[in-house]
C-alpha positions as CSV (number, residue, x, y, z in Angstrom):
1,M,162.4,77.2,118.2
2,I,162.8,80.8,119.3
3,K,162.6,81.9,115.7
4,H,159.3,80.1,115.2
5,T,157.9,81.6,118.4
6,I,158.9,85.2,117.4
7,C,157.4,84.6,113.9
8,A,154.1,83.2,115.4
9,C,153.9,86.2,117.8
10,G,154.4,88.6,114.9
11,I,151.7,86.9,112.9
12,A,149.3,86.9,115.8
13,A,150.0,90.6,116.4
14,A,149.4,91.5,112.8
15,L,146.1,89.6,112.7
16,A,145.0,91.3,115.9
17,A,145.8,94.7,114.5
18,C,143.7,93.9,111.4
19,G,140.8,92.8,113.5
20,S,140.9,96.0,115.6
21,K,140.5,98.3,112.7
22,T,136.7,98.8,112.5
23,E,136.2,101.3,109.7
24,T,132.6,102.3,109.2
25,A,131.5,103.7,105.9
26,P,130.0,107.2,105.9
27,P,126.2,107.2,105.7
28,P,124.6,107.5,102.3
29,A,124.0,111.1,101.1
30,P,120.4,112.2,100.8
31,Q,118.7,111.6,97.5
32,S,116.7,114.1,95.5
33,I,112.9,113.5,95.2
34,S,112.1,112.1,91.8
35,S,109.3,110.2,90.1
36,E,110.7,107.1,91.8
37,S,110.2,108.6,95.3
38,I,107.1,106.9,96.6
39,G,105.8,107.3,100.1
40,H,106.2,104.2,102.3
41,Y,102.7,104.4,103.8
42,C,100.7,106.4,101.3
43,T,102.3,104.8,98.1
44,M,102.0,108.2,96.4
45,N,104.7,110.2,94.7
46,L,106.3,112.7,97.2
47,A,106.5,115.4,94.5
48,E,102.7,115.6,94.7
49,H,102.7,116.7,98.4
50,I,103.5,120.0,100.1
51,G,105.4,120.2,103.3
52,P,108.6,118.6,104.6
53,K,109.6,115.1,103.7
54,A,111.8,112.4,105.1
55,Q,114.0,109.6,103.9
56,I,115.5,106.7,105.9
57,F,118.4,104.6,104.7
58,L,118.5,101.1,106.2
59,N,121.8,99.4,106.9
60,G,123.0,97.5,103.8
61,K,120.7,99.5,101.4
62,P,122.6,102.7,100.6
63,D,120.9,103.3,97.2
64,K,117.3,102.9,98.1
65,P,115.8,105.1,100.9
66,V,112.5,104.6,102.5
67,W,110.5,107.7,101.6
68,F,107.9,109.5,103.8
69,S,105.4,112.2,102.8
70,T,105.3,113.6,106.3
71,I,107.6,114.0,109.3
72,K,105.1,112.3,111.6
73,Q,105.1,109.2,109.3
74,M,108.9,109.0,109.6
75,F,108.7,109.2,113.4
76,G,106.0,106.5,113.4
77,Y,108.2,104.2,111.3
78,T,111.0,104.6,113.9
79,K,108.6,103.8,116.8
80,L,106.5,100.9,115.4
81,P,107.8,97.5,116.5
82,E,107.0,95.9,113.1
83,E,109.2,98.2,111.1
84,P,112.9,97.6,110.5
85,K,115.3,99.0,113.1
86,G,118.6,98.8,111.2
87,I,118.6,102.5,110.4
88,A,121.9,103.9,109.0
89,V,120.7,107.6,108.7
90,I,117.5,109.7,108.5
91,Y,117.2,112.9,106.5
92,V,114.4,115.5,106.8
93,T,113.7,118.8,105.0
94,D,115.3,121.8,106.6
95,M,112.4,124.2,106.5
96,G,114.7,127.1,107.5
97,Q,116.4,126.7,104.1
98,V,113.3,126.4,102.0
99,G,112.3,129.1,99.6
100,D,108.9,127.8,98.4
101,W,107.0,125.9,101.1
102,N,104.7,124.4,98.5
103,K,107.8,122.7,96.9
104,P,110.2,122.4,99.9
105,N,112.6,119.8,98.5
106,A,113.2,121.7,95.3
107,D,116.1,123.3,97.2
108,G,117.7,120.0,98.3
109,A,117.7,121.2,101.9
110,W,118.2,117.9,103.6
111,I,119.5,117.6,107.2
112,D,120.2,114.8,109.6
113,A,116.9,114.1,111.4
114,K,118.6,113.4,114.7
115,K,120.2,116.9,114.7
116,A,117.1,118.8,113.7
117,Y,114.7,120.9,115.9
118,Y,111.0,120.2,115.3
119,V,108.2,122.7,115.7
120,I,105.1,120.8,116.7
121,E,101.5,121.8,117.5
122,S,101.8,124.8,115.2
123,G,98.7,123.9,113.1
124,F,100.9,123.5,110.0
125,I,99.1,121.2,107.6
126,G,101.5,118.9,105.8
127,G,101.6,116.7,102.8
128,M,98.8,114.4,103.8
129,G,96.3,117.1,104.8
130,A,97.0,116.7,108.5
131,E,99.1,118.6,111.1
132,D,102.8,117.9,110.8
133,A,106.0,118.7,112.5
134,L,108.4,121.2,110.9
135,P,112.1,120.4,111.0
136,F,114.8,123.1,111.2
137,A,118.6,122.8,111.4
138,D,118.9,126.1,113.2
139,K,117.2,126.1,116.7
140,A,116.8,129.9,116.6
141,K,114.8,129.6,113.3
142,A,112.6,126.9,114.9
143,E,112.0,129.0,118.0
144,Q,111.3,132.1,115.8
145,F,108.7,130.1,113.8
146,A,107.1,128.8,116.9
147,Q,106.9,132.3,118.4
148,E,105.4,133.8,115.3
149,K,103.0,131.0,114.2
150,G,102.5,129.0,117.4
151,G,103.7,125.6,118.6
152,R,106.7,124.5,120.5
153,V,110.2,123.2,119.7
154,V,111.4,119.6,120.5
155,G,114.4,117.6,119.6
156,F,114.4,114.2,117.8
157,D,114.6,112.2,121.1
158,D,111.9,114.4,122.7
159,M,109.2,114.0,120.1
160,P,106.1,112.9,122.0
161,E,104.5,109.7,120.9
162,A,101.1,111.2,121.6
163,Y,101.9,113.8,118.9
164,I,103.2,111.3,116.4
165,F,100.2,109.0,116.7
166,Q,97.4,111.5,117.2
């Protein structure tokens, strides 16, 4: 009887240990813009647009990002109640690493959107012919751009809804 109790306790402990290991897979890596990269809202190829872009990976869909022609569109997607909320990761163009602002993603300069600093209200006209936010990985580069060209710097969580939906 004692042998069975010890065995049962051992099995229970082993099962509990298995259940406590919650390994999460790393987020998908950003993808390069190709002829298959079609904007979620505009349904146009992203390569045809200037300015920074964004890509969102939804949980369970690591091979197929949702593409955005502008940064404002990406923010709108995260705020609109009718859009999916199971977001694994968001990537935006790091404009501080871009050599040619007319083809910003030729350099593959993708960064985690939640860690980026955004210059807003600078008057920069983005991919859809309207003012857009400019993401930077380096806060000093964002502040320098805002000082030289105008605008102000905000973080991901501080992006004003009034700016997104204007």
